[in-house]
C-alpha positions in Angstrom: -7.2 -49.5 21.8 -10.5 -49.8 20.2 -11.1 -50.5 16.4 -11.6 -46.8 15.5 -8.4 -45.7 17.3 -6.5 -48.6 15.6 -7.8 -47.5 12.1 -6.8 -43.9 12.8 -3.3 -45.0 13.8 -3.1 -47.3 10.8 -4.0 -44.5 8.4 -1.4 -42.2 10.0 1.3 -44.8 9.7 0.4 -45.5 6.0 0.5 -41.8 5.3 3.9 -41.3 7.0 5.7 -44.3 5.4 4.1 -44.8 2.1 2.6 -41.6 0.9 4.0 -40.4 -2.5 1.3 -38.0 -3.7 -0.2 -40.4 -6.2 -3.8 -39.1 -5.9 -5.2 -36.2 -7.7 -7.2 -34.7 -4.8 -6.3 -34.2 -1.2 -8.7 -32.6 1.3 -7.9 -31.9 5.0 -5.0 -34.4 5.0 -1.9 -34.3 7.2 1.1 -35.1 4.9 4.2 -35.8 6.9 7.8 -36.6 6.1 7.5 -37.3 2.4 10.6 -36.9 0.2 10.1 -36.2 -3.5 13.1 -35.6 -5.8 13.2 -34.9 -9.6 9.5 -35.7 -10.1 6.7 -34.0 -12.0 3.4 -33.6 -10.1 0.6 -32.5 -12.4 -3.1 -31.5 -12.0 -3.2 -32.2 -8.3 -5.5 -30.4 -5.9 -4.7 -29.8 -2.3 -7.2 -28.1 0.0 -6.7 -27.4 3.7 -3.8 -29.8 3.9 -1.0 -29.6 6.5 2.4 -30.5 5.2 5.1 -31.2 7.9 8.8 -32.0 7.4 8.4 -32.7 3.7 11.1 -32.3 1.1 10.6 -31.4 -2.6 13.9 -31.1 -4.6 14.2 -30.2 -8.3 10.5 -30.9 -9.0 7.8 -29.5 -11.3 4.4 -28.7 -10.0 2.4 -28.4 -13.2 -1.1 -26.9 -12.9 -1.5 -27.8 -9.3 -3.6 -25.9 -6.8 -2.9 -25.3 -3.1 -5.8 -23.8 -1.2 -5.6 -22.9 2.5 -2.6 -25.2 3.0 0.2 -25.0 5.5 3.8 -26.1 5.3 5.8 -26.4 8.5 9.5 -27.3 8.6 9.5 -28.2 4.9 12.2 -28.0 2.3 11.7 -26.8 -1.3 14.6 -26.4 -3.7 14.7 -25.6 -7.4 10.9 -25.8 -7.9 9.1 -24.9 -11.1 5.4 -24.4 -10.3 4.3 -24.0 -13.9 0.7 -22.8 -14.0 0.0 -23.6 -10.4 -2.0 -21.7 -7.9 -1.2 -20.9 -4.3 -4.1 -19.3 -2.4 -4.0 -18.5 1.3 -0.9 -20.7 1.7 1.4 -20.4 4.7 5.1 -21.5 5.1 6.5 -21.6 8.7 10.1 -22.5 9.6 10.6 -23.8 6.0 13.2 -23.5 3.4 11.8 -22.3 0.0 15.0 -22.0 -2.1 15.3 -21.0 -5.8 11.5 -21.2 -6.1 10.4 -19.6 -9.4 7.1 -18.0 -8.3 7.0 -16.1 -11.7 5.8 -19.4 -13.3 2.6 -19.6 -11.2 -0.8 -18.8 -12.6 -2.1 -17.2 -9.4 -0.6 -16.3 -6.0 -2.8 -14.8 -3.3 -2.6 -14.6 0.5 1.0 -15.9 0.6 2.6 -16.0 4.0 6.1 -16.8 5.1 7.0 -16.9 8.8 10.6 -17.5 10.1 11.5 -19.1 6.8 14.4 -19.0 4.3 13.7 -17.9 0.7 17.1 -17.5 -0.8 17.2 -16.8 -4.6 13.4 -17.1 -5.0 12.0 -15.3 -8.0 8.9 -13.2 -7.5 9.4 -11.3 -10.8 6.4 -9.8 -12.6 3.6 -11.2 -10.4 0.8 -9.6 -8.3 1.3 -10.4 -4.6 -0.2 -7.5 -2.7 -0.3 -8.0 1.1 2.5 -10.6 0.9 3.6 -11.5 4.4 7.3 -12.3 4.9 8.2 -11.8 8.5 11.3 -12.9 10.4 12.7 -14.5 7.2 15.9 -14.6 5.2 15.5 -13.8 1.5 19.1 -13.5 0.3 19.2 -12.8 -3.5 15.5 -12.9 -3.9 14.1 -11.1 -7.0 11.3 -8.5 -6.7 11.2 -7.0 -10.2 8.1 -5.5 -11.8 6.0 -6.8 -8.9 3.1 -5.4 -7.0 3.9 -5.5 -3.3 1.3 -3.1 -2.1 0.8 -3.5 1.7 3.4 -6.3 1.9 5.0 -7.0 5.3 8.8 -7.6 5.3 9.2 -6.8 9.0 12.3 -8.4 10.7 13.4 -10.0 7.4 17.0 -10.1 6.1 17.0 -8.9 2.5 20.7 -9.1 1.7 21.3 -8.9 -2.1 17.6 -9.0 -2.8 16.7 -7.0 -5.9 13.9 -4.5 -5.9 13.3 -2.9 -9.3 10.1 -1.3 -10.6 8.3 -2.7 -7.5 5.2 -1.1 -6.1 5.9 -0.8 -2.4 3.0 1.4 -1.5 2.2 1.0 2.2 4.7 -1.9 2.5 6.2 -2.5 5.9 10.0 -2.8 6.3 10.2 -2.1 10.1 13.0 -4.2 11.5 14.0 -5.4 8.0 17.7 -5.2 7.2 20.4 -5.3 4.5 18.0 -4.1 1.8 18.9 -1.8 -1.0 15.9 0.0 -2.5 16.3 2.8 -5.0 13.5 5.4 -4.6 14.1 6.4 -8.2 13.1 3.0 -9.6 10.6 1.8 -7.1 7.3 3.2 -6.0 7.4 4.3 -2.3 4.3 5.8 -0.9 3.5 5.7 2.8 6.1 2.9 3.0 7.2 2.1 6.5 10.9 1.9 7.4 12.8 1.9 10.7 16.1 3.5 11.8 19.0 2.9 11.1 18.4 0.7 8.1 16.2 3.4 6.4 19.5 5.3 5.8 20.3 2.8 3.1 17.8 4.6 0.8 20.2 7.5 0.7 22.9 5.4 -1.0 20.9 5.5 -4.2 20.6 9.2 -4.2 23.2 11.7 -5.6 23.6 13.5 -2.4 26.3 14.1 0.3 25.4 13.5 3.9 27.8 15.3 6.4 
């Protein structure tokens, strides 16, 4: 092993065992296996960072910014992202539980793939083109939210709340367990698949024989 390879290995080991997000800027870094509980992270900037197997529990992310970041096999629980921004951020095979997205300053290009988002709050924010595919989002809240062209394909939406949501051109193909009232949500060229689309009839005052 030459000196350059040794330094790369040393840097990786330091990041894995000792990293605790003490810097204010992170660029193109691989952040692996950190565990942060009941802490406040403020005014920290992350750009093109890859998080893997990280855990954040009962934390505040105050005025932070995540740009072009990925989270793989990570765990978030009871997070308050007050004034933070998530731009072109992707979560894969992660648990993002009770995450209060309504407290963010900006959310754009948000992607969830094969992730769990139980009881997450997306109330009153603009998230057109949201991607949430192959996920579980039990009890998630989508109230007064712009979900134009969102993709919920193959996602379990049991007990999720849709109220005054703009679902224009949204995709629910393969999604299941959703209850969407056509009277209180905007449906225009919204895509559904059979048989789950029949659940829309339960909100109408009709009799199907």
